[in-house]
C-alpha positions in Angstrom: 71.8 76.2 66.3 74.0 77.7 62.3 72.1 79.0 59.7 74.3 77.2 57.4 73.6 74.2 56.0 77.4 72.9 56.8 77.3 72.9 60.4 73.3 72.3 60.7 72.5 70.2 64.1 75.3 72.2 65.6 76.2 74.4 68.0 78.3 76.2 69.1 80.0 77.7 72.5 82.3 80.0 74.1 85.0 80.0 72.5 88.8 79.6 74.7 91.6 81.3 73.6 95.3 81.1 73.8 97.4 83.7 72.7 96.5 84.1 68.8 94.7 80.6 69.2 90.4 80.9 69.4 88.8 77.1 69.8 85.2 77.6 69.3 83.4 74.1 69.8 81.0 72.6 68.7 78.6 70.4 70.0 75.9 68.0 68.9 72.6 67.6 70.7 71.5 64.5 69.8 75.1 62.0 69.1 75.0 59.6 65.2 75.3 56.7 66.7 75.1 54.3 63.3 78.9 56.1 62.4 81.8 56.1 64.3 85.3 57.1 63.4 88.5 55.9 64.7 92.5 56.8 63.3 94.7 54.2 62.1 98.6 55.5 62.8 100.8 55.9 60.0 104.6 55.9 60.4 105.3 59.2 58.8 105.8 59.4 55.1 103.0 57.9 52.4 102.4 57.1 48.7 99.0 57.0 47.0 98.1 55.1 44.4 95.6 57.3 42.7 95.1 54.8 39.8 95.6 55.4 35.5 99.4 55.5 36.2 99.4 58.5 39.7 100.4 59.1 42.9 100.3 61.3 45.5 103.3 61.4 47.4 102.6 63.1 51.4 103.5 62.9 55.3 100.6 61.2 56.2 100.4 60.6 60.2 97.1 58.3 60.4 94.5 58.2 58.1 90.2 57.6 59.2 88.1 54.4 59.4 84.2 54.6 59.0 82.3 51.9 60.7 78.7 52.5 60.2 75.7 50.0 59.9 72.9 49.2 57.5 70.2 49.5 59.2 71.2 52.1 62.0 71.9 50.4 65.1 74.5 51.8 67.1 78.3 51.1 65.8 81.7 51.3 68.2 84.5 52.6 67.0 87.3 49.4 68.0 89.9 52.0 69.5 93.7 52.1 68.0 96.2 49.6 68.7 99.8 50.3 69.0 103.0 48.4 70.1 106.2 49.4 71.5 109.3 48.2 70.3 111.4 46.9 67.7 113.3 43.2 66.1 116.8 44.2 66.6 117.6 43.7 63.2 115.2 46.2 61.9 117.0 49.3 60.0 116.1 53.2 62.3 114.6 55.5 59.8 111.6 56.4 58.0 109.6 53.8 56.4 107.6 54.9 53.4 103.5 53.6 53.4 102.1 52.8 50.1 98.4 53.5 50.7 95.9 52.0 47.7 93.6 55.4 46.7 92.2 58.6 49.2 89.3 56.3 50.1 89.1 52.4 50.1 86.9 50.1 51.4 87.7 47.5 54.0 84.4 45.2 54.6 81.3 45.4 53.4 80.8 48.3 56.3 84.3 49.5 57.1 85.6 52.7 54.6 89.5 53.9 55.2 89.6 57.4 54.0 93.1 59.6 54.7 92.1 63.0 56.1 92.4 66.0 54.6 94.4 64.4 52.0 91.3 63.8 50.0 90.7 67.1 50.0 94.0 68.1 49.3 94.4 65.9 46.0 90.9 67.5 44.7 92.4 71.1 44.7 96.3 69.3 43.0 94.0 67.5 40.8 92.4 70.6 39.2 92.9 70.6 35.7 95.7 68.8 36.5 95.8 66.9 32.4 97.1 70.4 31.5 96.2 72.5 27.7 92.7 70.9 26.2 94.3 72.1 22.4 97.9 72.0 22.0 98.1 76.2 21.1 101.6 76.9 20.1 102.5 79.1 22.9 102.5 76.0 25.5 105.9 74.2 25.8 106.2 70.1 24.6 106.3 69.2 28.2 102.6 70.7 29.2 100.8 69.1 26.4 102.9 65.5 27.3 102.7 66.0 30.8 100.2 68.3 31.9 101.1 69.7 35.2 102.5 67.2 36.7 103.9 66.8 38.8 101.9 69.1 41.2 103.5 70.6 44.3 102.1 72.3 47.7 103.4 72.9 51.1 101.7 73.4 54.0 103.0 73.3 58.0 102.4 70.7 60.7 99.8 71.4 63.6 103.0 70.3 65.6 104.4 73.7 63.5 101.9 76.2 64.5 102.7 78.6 67.2 100.4 77.6 70.5 98.4 75.4 69.0 100.0 72.2 70.5 99.3 74.3 73.8 96.0 75.6 73.3 94.8 71.8 72.1 96.4 70.6 75.7 94.7 72.4 78.3 91.3 74.5 77.2 88.5 72.0 77.9 86.3 69.7 75.7 82.8 69.9 76.4 80.5 67.2 77.4 78.1 66.4 73.8 81.5 68.6 71.8 81.4 66.6 67.4 83.3 69.5 66.4 85.7 72.8 66.5 86.3 76.2 64.7 90.3 76.5 64.5 90.5 80.7 64.3 94.1 81.7 64.3 94.6 85.8 64.7 90.4 85.3 64.4 91.0 84.4 60.9 89.2 81.3 59.9 92.2 78.3 59.8 89.5 75.0 60.0 87.1 73.6 60.8 86.5 69.4 62.5 83.7 67.7 63.1 82.7 64.2 63.9 79.5 62.3 63.7 80.2 61.2 68.3 81.9 63.1 71.1 83.5 59.8 72.2 85.4 59.8 69.1 86.1 63.7 69.2 87.9 63.1 72.7 89.7 60.3 70.8 90.5 62.1 67.5 91.1 65.5 69.1 95.1 65.3 70.1 95.3 64.4 65.8 94.2 67.8 65.4 98.2 68.6 65.7 99.4 66.2 62.6 96.7 68.6 60.1 98.5 70.8 58.2 97.6 73.6 57.7 98.5 77.2 55.5 101.4 79.3 55.3 99.1 82.1 56.1 98.2 80.3 59.0 101.1 79.6 59.8 101.9 83.2 59.4 98.8 84.9 61.7 100.0 82.3 64.3 104.1 83.2 64.6 103.2 87.6 63.8 99.5 88.4 65.2 99.4 89.7 68.9 97.2 87.6 71.0 93.4 87.8 70.5 90.8 89.2 72.9 89.0 86.6 75.2 84.8 87.1 74.6 83.7 87.0 77.4 80.0 87.1 78.8 79.2 89.6 82.0 76.2 90.0 83.8 76.1 93.2 85.9 75.1 92.0 89.3 73.7 95.4 90.2 70.6 95.9 87.5 69.7 92.0 88.2 66.5 92.6 90.1 63.9 90.1 89.1 64.6 86.5 86.6 63.4 88.1 83.8 66.6 90.1 84.0 68.1 87.7 84.8 67.2 85.9 82.1 67.5 88.4 79.5 71.4 89.2 80.0 71.8 85.1 79.5 71.5 86.2 75.9 75.3 87.3 76.0 75.9 83.5 74.9 73.2 83.1 72.5 74.8 86.4 71.4 78.6 85.2 71.1 77.6 81.8 69.1 75.7 83.9 66.5 78.6 86.6 66.4 80.7 82.9 65.7 78.3 81.1 63.3 77.8 84.4 61.3 81.0 86.9 61.6 84.3 84.9 62.7 83.6 81.5 60.3 81.5 83.0 57.1 84.6 83.2 54.9 84.0 79.4 54.8 80.3 79.2 55.8 79.1 81.3 52.4 80.8 81.1 50.2 79.6 79.0 47.5 81.5 75.2 46.6 82.0 72.9 44.0 81.2 69.0 44.9 82.4 66.3 44.5 80.9 63.0 45.7 83.8 60.2 46.6 82.2 57.4 48.3 78.6 56.0 49.1 79.0 54.5 52.9 74.8 53.5 53.2 73.0 56.0 54.1 75.8 58.3 53.9 78.3 60.3 51.8 82.0 61.4 51.0 82.7 64.6 49.5 84.9 67.0 49.2 84.5 70.7 48.2 86.1 73.2 46.0 85.7 77.1 46.4 85.3 79.2 43.5 89.0 80.2 44.1 87.9 84.2 44.9 91.7 86.6 44.7 92.2 88.3 48.4 89.1 85.9 50.3 89.0 83.9 52.5 89.1 80.0 50.3 88.4 76.4 51.9 89.1 73.2 50.7 87.4 70.9 52.4 86.2 67.4 52.8 82.4 66.3 54.8 80.3 63.0 55.0 76.8 63.6 54.4 73.5 61.5 55.9 70.9 61.1 53.8 69.3 64.4 54.7 72.5 66.5 53.9 73.2 66.9 57.3 76.6 66.8 58.0 78.3 64.6 60.4 82.4 64.1 59.1 83.5 67.8 57.7 88.0 68.4 58.1 88.5 71.8 56.3 91.8 73.3 54.9 92.5 77.0 54.1 93.9 77.9 51.6 97.1 80.6 51.5 96.9 83.6 48.3 99.1 81.8 46.4 97.2 78.8 46.9 94.5 80.1 45.2 96.4 82.2 42.8 97.0 79.5 41.2 93.7 78.3 40.8 91.9 81.1 40.1 94.2 80.9 37.1 94.4 77.5 36.1 90.5 77.9 36.4 90.2 80.8 34.0 92.9 79.3 31.6 90.2 76.2 31.4 86.8 77.6 31.2 89.2 79.4 28.0 90.3 76.4 26.7 93.6 77.4 27.6 93.8 80.0 25.1 96.1 83.0 26.5 94.8 85.7 24.4 90.6 84.4 25.6 92.2 84.0 29.4 94.3 87.5 28.9 90.9 89.3 27.9 89.2 88.0 30.5 91.4 88.7 33.5 91.4 91.9 32.6 95.4 91.2 31.7 97.8 91.7 28.0 99.1 88.7 27.3 102.7 89.7 28.6 100.7 90.5 31.9 99.2 87.0 32.0 102.1 85.5 31.0 104.2 87.1 34.0 101.7 86.4 36.0 101.5 83.2 34.5 106.2 82.2 35.9 105.6 83.9 39.3 103.0 81.0 39.5 105.6 78.3 39.5 103.9 77.6 35.8 106.9 78.2 33.8 106.9 75.8 32.5 104.4 75.6 31.3 105.1 77.9 28.2 107.8 77.8 25.7 110.9 79.6 26.5 110.7 82.2 23.6 107.2 83.0 24.5 108.2 85.0 27.8 111.3 85.9 26.1 109.6 87.9 23.3 107.0 89.1 26.3 110.2 90.6 28.0 111.7 91.9 24.8 108.1 94.1 23.7 107.6 95.2 27.2 111.7 96.5 27.1 110.9 97.8 24.0 108.5 99.8 25.5 109.6 101.3 28.4 113.6 101.9 27.2 
């Protein structure tokens, strides 16, 4: 079993490799029966009403519906109903679906939530209100509208080279309740569900998930990775003790997957935010500390009353996304005061203004401020 709290109760099985894609199965010794997940299919783009006049727009192919029981008795996922064919008068085209909230209770023991979008909305809402103090460097737009709108791009799983083939041909293990996805041996995503039957149903939805551009580039540009095969040298096996010792390779590979390959996800300190309580379960999302040039993962999880992970889905941020989160976190920590923030980051004010521009936050500054810094820089470097 893994020593990290995020994957407690799950065991890794030998990885399977297809090109630059490595899938590491996660198996539960005992399935969770009183919470079940099933998909609800949507037709593409969607708008989520977040309340207070705010909305979230994205490609939303499906939502997850969580059913649980109040007394711990088994719950059954009732699956997905699909229809084929449309009325003849309907115009072909993409329909826009409107959702109320990222996570919405539909019945006493049923919750509908948008997988991964709950975590992504937490990142997009990071210090969304903009400058808390109207310092003279900030534009009127920044003070009035803050960071609205925030836009981030991602790749659909079908666009990640090799992922579709890997998910199609790889074996699903008995008791498998999750998977770690590595692209060019870089941790890309983690997916965990309560029950093996849920995983078999939701396994194809990994192709409809969103993946960062760093993950896409790794899968596109990197060569095939090495398959880790445990080999038992038959010429050295003389007794059962020798065979038992040789079989320990499997445990060593599992420890390698847990402590080395997934360390960027499992070892990062995270800030957790409660989204919804569901009986003995809790739906939350988490944000990383935005460490430049390191792995940074956002995600969402359902945990039980003991803090064990029942459901998990993560998204690896690109370096540009990490840089934006790093900047916003430091600005907010210093009341959006440019000189104080520049000092904390070890930069000059002109360097901080340039970094804001290259990170996509140029509209937050009054135009004369970066113009002044550029003129000042030309004067110093004729």
